[in-house]
C-alpha positions as CSV (number, residue, x, y, z in Angstrom):
1,M,-0.1,-0.1,-0.1
2,T,1.4,3.3,-0.8
3,M,2.1,5.7,2.0
4,R,0.9,9.5,1.0
5,I,3.5,12.0,2.9
6,L,2.9,15.5,3.0
7,V,6.0,17.6,3.6
8,A,5.5,21.3,4.3
9,L,8.5,23.4,2.9
10,D,9.4,27.2,3.6
11,G,13.2,26.9,2.4
12,S,14.5,27.0,6.2
13,E,17.1,24.6,7.1
14,P,14.7,22.9,9.7
15,S,12.1,22.1,6.6
16,L,15.1,20.8,4.6
17,K,15.9,18.4,7.5
18,A,12.1,17.0,7.1
19,I,13.6,16.1,3.5
20,D,16.4,14.2,5.0
21,Y,14.1,12.3,7.0
22,V,11.9,11.7,4.0
23,L,14.9,10.2,2.4
24,R,15.6,8.1,4.9
25,L,12.1,6.9,5.1
26,H,12.0,6.2,1.5
27,A,15.2,4.1,1.9
28,A,13.2,1.8,4.6
29,V,9.7,2.0,2.7
30,S,10.2,2.3,-0.9
31,D,6.2,2.7,-2.0
32,L,6.0,6.5,-0.8
33,E,3.9,9.4,-2.7
34,I,5.6,12.4,-1.7
35,H,4.2,15.8,-1.9
36,L,6.1,19.1,-1.1
37,L,4.0,22.0,-0.2
38,N,4.9,25.5,0.2
39,V,2.3,28.0,1.5
40,Q,2.7,31.7,0.6
41,I,1.0,34.1,2.7
42,P,-1.6,36.4,1.1
43,L,-0.8,40.1,0.9
44,E,-4.0,41.3,1.8
45,S,-3.4,44.7,1.9
46,G,-5.7,46.8,-0.2
47,H,-2.8,49.1,-1.3
48,V,-1.1,46.0,-3.1
49,R,-4.3,45.2,-5.2
50,M,-4.3,48.8,-6.4
51,F,-0.9,48.6,-7.5
52,V,-0.2,44.9,-8.7
53,S,-2.6,43.1,-11.1
54,H,-4.2,39.8,-9.8
55,D,-2.2,37.8,-12.6
56,D,0.9,39.3,-11.2
57,L,0.4,38.5,-7.7
58,Q,-0.4,35.0,-8.8
59,E,2.7,34.6,-10.7
60,Y,5.0,36.3,-7.6
61,Y,3.3,33.7,-5.1
62,R,4.1,30.9,-7.6
63,E,7.9,31.8,-8.3
64,Q,8.4,32.4,-4.4
65,G,6.9,29.2,-3.7
66,Q,9.1,27.5,-6.2
67,A,12.2,29.1,-4.9
68,A,11.4,27.6,-1.1
69,L,10.6,24.5,-2.6
70,K,13.8,24.1,-5.0
71,E,16.5,22.5,-2.8
72,G,13.8,20.0,-1.4
73,R,12.9,19.1,-4.8
74,E,16.4,19.1,-5.6
75,R,17.6,16.7,-2.9
76,L,15.0,14.2,-3.9
77,E,15.7,14.3,-7.5
78,Q,19.2,14.1,-6.8
79,A,18.4,10.8,-4.7
80,G,16.0,9.4,-7.6
81,V,13.0,9.9,-5.4
82,P,10.0,11.3,-7.4
83,C,7.8,14.0,-5.9
84,S,4.9,16.4,-6.7
85,V,5.5,19.7,-5.8
86,H,2.6,22.4,-5.0
87,V,2.4,25.8,-4.0
88,A,-0.8,27.3,-2.2
89,V,-1.7,30.9,-0.9
90,G,-3.2,31.2,2.4
91,H,-2.5,31.1,6.3
92,S,0.3,28.3,6.6
93,A,-1.0,26.1,9.0
94,E,-4.7,26.0,7.9
95,T,-3.7,25.7,4.3
96,I,-1.3,22.7,5.3
97,A,-4.1,20.7,7.5
98,H,-6.6,21.3,4.5
99,F,-4.1,20.2,1.8
100,A,-3.5,16.9,3.9
101,R,-6.9,16.4,4.3
102,E,-7.6,16.9,0.6
103,R,-5.2,14.8,-0.5
104,G,-5.4,12.0,1.5
105,S,-2.2,12.4,3.4
106,D,-1.1,9.7,5.8
107,T,1.3,12.1,7.5
108,I,2.8,15.3,7.6
109,V,6.6,15.9,7.9
110,M,7.8,19.3,8.9
111,G,10.5,21.1,10.5
112,S,10.2,22.2,13.9
113,H,10.9,25.7,13.2
114,G,10.9,27.8,10.1
115,H,10.9,31.5,8.7
116,T,8.1,32.6,10.7
117,G,10.1,35.0,13.4
118,L,10.4,34.2,17.0
119,G,7.6,31.9,17.0
120,H,7.3,29.8,20.1
121,L,10.3,28.7,22.3
122,L,10.0,25.2,22.1
123,L,8.3,24.7,18.8
124,G,7.3,26.8,15.9
125,S,4.1,28.7,15.7
126,V,2.9,26.8,12.3
127,T,4.1,23.2,13.4
128,S,2.1,23.8,16.5
129,E,-0.9,24.9,14.8
130,V,-0.9,22.4,12.3
131,I,-0.5,19.7,15.1
132,R,-3.8,21.3,16.5
133,L,-5.7,21.6,13.3
134,T,-5.2,18.0,11.9
135,D,-6.1,14.5,12.7
136,V,-3.3,13.6,10.5
137,P,-0.2,12.2,12.4
138,V,2.7,15.0,12.0
139,T,6.4,13.7,12.5
140,V,8.3,17.1,13.5
141,V,11.8,17.0,12.5
142,K,14.5,19.1,14.6
């Protein structure tokens, strides 16, 4: 049976450690379906919409998301491990939890901290919120 893994990446070093964990997991369980997800925070200011077209804003999200996913995707490709990449726009934790439910993920793998500022002292704020919002098992890699 194929195990569906969602790896949430923001390009930070802890999120890339999640890729290393998935590579080790792949060595033990070869039947994995790996989805890499980057969530872009929406630019909600009305001023942005006055000066930037919807299409340009969507292109910006796509470019920034692809840049955040690049190293993780390349590490998997170099190891010969296939993956699908996804960029979504929304509030990080809610979007990750929704994506996992929507795709039928068996587990979520993510770094303990990311690019969210100070966050929580023991566990990143996005990671903590994902754990709270989902029924899917979450593996936190530090």
